[in-house]
N, C-alpha and C positions, 0 to 999 in steps of 0.2 A: 354242506361244508364239512361236517364231522367225518363223513365217509372219505372224502378226498384227503383230509388231514391225516386220517389213520393210514391211508394208502401211502402218503408221502413219508410218514414216519417209519413205516415198515420198509420202504425202499432205502431210506437213509441208513437205517439200522443194518440192513443187509450189506450195504456198501461198506460201512465201517467194519463189519466183521470180516469181510473179504480181504481187507488190507492187512489184517493181523497186527494193526498198530494199537498201542495202549491209549487209553484216554489221556487227555492233557494233564500233565503233572507239574505243579508249581515248582520252579527252580531246577528241574531236571534238564540236562542237555544230552543229546545223542553223542556217543563216542565211536559209533560204527555207522558208516554212511549207507550200507547196504549195496554199494556199487563196486568198491574195490577195497584194498587194504591200507588206504591212506590213514595215517595215525598209528599204524601197527607195524611191527617188523617180525619176520620169522621165515620159515622154510615154505616157499610158495609151491613146492611139490606136494606138501601135506595140507596147506591151508588155502582154501579157495572161497570165492564168493559165488553162490548159486541161488537164483531166485530171491535175492535180497537177504540171504542168510549167510552167515559165516560158518564154513564147514571145515572141520578137521577130520581127515580120513587117511588111513594107511592100510596096507595089506599085510602088516606084520613087521614090527621093528623091535630092536633090543634096548631102546632108550626112550625116556619120556620126551615129548616135544611140546613146545609152547609158542604161541603167537603173543608177543608182548606189546603192550601199549608203549608209545614213545613218551607219553607224559607220566608223571608221578602224582600220586594223591595221598593225602594224609587222613583227614577226617571227612567222611562222606557217607552217602547212601548210594549203593550201586544196585541197579535192577537190570535183570536180563531174563530172557527165556531160553531154555535149553531142552533139546530132544536128544537123548541117548538112543540111537537107532537100534532096534531089536533088543533094547534093555541089556546090551552086551558090552563088556569092557568097563573101563574106568576113565573118567574125565574130571573136569572141575574148572574153577576160576581162581587164579592166583590174585592176591592183593597185598599191598605193602611188601612187595617182593622186588628182587633184582636178578639180573642174569648172572649165572655162575660163569666166571671168566673162562673163555675157551670152550664153552659147552652149550648144548641146547637146553640145559636144565635151568630152572629158576629156583631161587631160595626165598622162602617166606611162607606166609599164611595161604592156605587154599580152602575155598568153599568146595567141599568134595562132592563127587557125583559117581554113582555106581552102586551095584548091589552091596548091601551092608555098609555103605559109606554115604549115601544120600543125606544131605543136611548136616553132615559132620564137619568139624574144623580140623584140618591136618596141617602139620608144620613140615613143609616140603624141603628136603635137602639140608635142613638145619638140625632140628632135634629129631626129625624123622619119626614122629609119634602123632597119634590122634589126640589132639588137645581136648576135644569134647566130642564124645560119641553120641549121636542122636539116638533117641529112644526108638526101638523098632516099632512099637505100637503107634507112636506118633507118625512115623514115616509111612506106615501102611495106611493110615487115615489120610495123609496129605498127598502122597505121591500118585501121579498119573503115569502108569507104566507104559513105556514105548509111546510116549506122547509128549507134547510140549508142557513144560513146567515153568512156573514163575519162581525165580530165585532172587532173594534180596540179601545183600550184605550191608549191615549198618556198623561202621567202624568209627567210634568216637572216643578219643583218648585210648585208654587201655581196655575198654569194653567192646566186645564184638558180639553182635547178635545176627544170627542167620535165620531166614524164613523161607519156607518152601510152600508155594501156593497160599501165602498168607498165614501159615502156621509156624510159630517159633519152634525151631529144632535145636538151636544152639544159643546159649547165653554164657559167654566166657569172659573173664577178666584176667588180663595178662599180669602176672606177678613178677616177671623178670624185667627189671628196669633197663637191661641192656638191649632188649628187643626193639628195633626201629619202629616208629609209629608212622612211617611213610614209605612209599615205593611205588612200583609199577604194577599194572594189572597183567594177567596172562592167561589166555585160554589154553587148556591142556588136552592132549590125547596121550594116554598112558602107553607104555611099552607092552608088548605081547601080541596076541592074535589080532586079526583085522578089526578095525573099529571105525565107526562114523559118529561123530558128535556135532550137532548143529546148534548154533547160537543165533539169536536175533533180538532186536529191540534193546540193545545194550545202551543204557543211559545212566548218568550219574548226577548227583547233587552234592556239591561240596558244602561242608558245614563250617 
């Protein structure tokens, strides 16, 4: 019996790994269905769904582009996996953000992605500054280059904590009372040369 039990457990473990799905997480809900862009809005010539993954890809553009969630969120834990293909270009995930009127741009916080920016907190199209720069030594220890990385955004009140593969890279408390504590999410591909950024397993737990 022990032999067959071990064989069964091995088969089940392999099947689970093949699906690339995270383990069950209490209170988390998927916000990307892996089939189409339901629940999101943006430029469908840049944003596609391939093999259950959300893909942002362009061959060179002069503006930042975002796929925005239709829903807004205030206090939450957001988890997703991201692969910046060839470790090239800049990407990220907006949160507590809004569309800039008449533009593809979004305004708000960004969990940043890219060389020298992984794990950092940026203020997109508002203050246009890095609010918290992740320590390079921490990123070198945590980052999986040209591979899938687990990213977590924990926004609760004015405190924002970012984690990369379980390692805390940003711990920031907003001091400006005028900054909104709610808004939409938005996957980003940055302006510039060709880029491909892939997202999957996007899920959220409201607090």
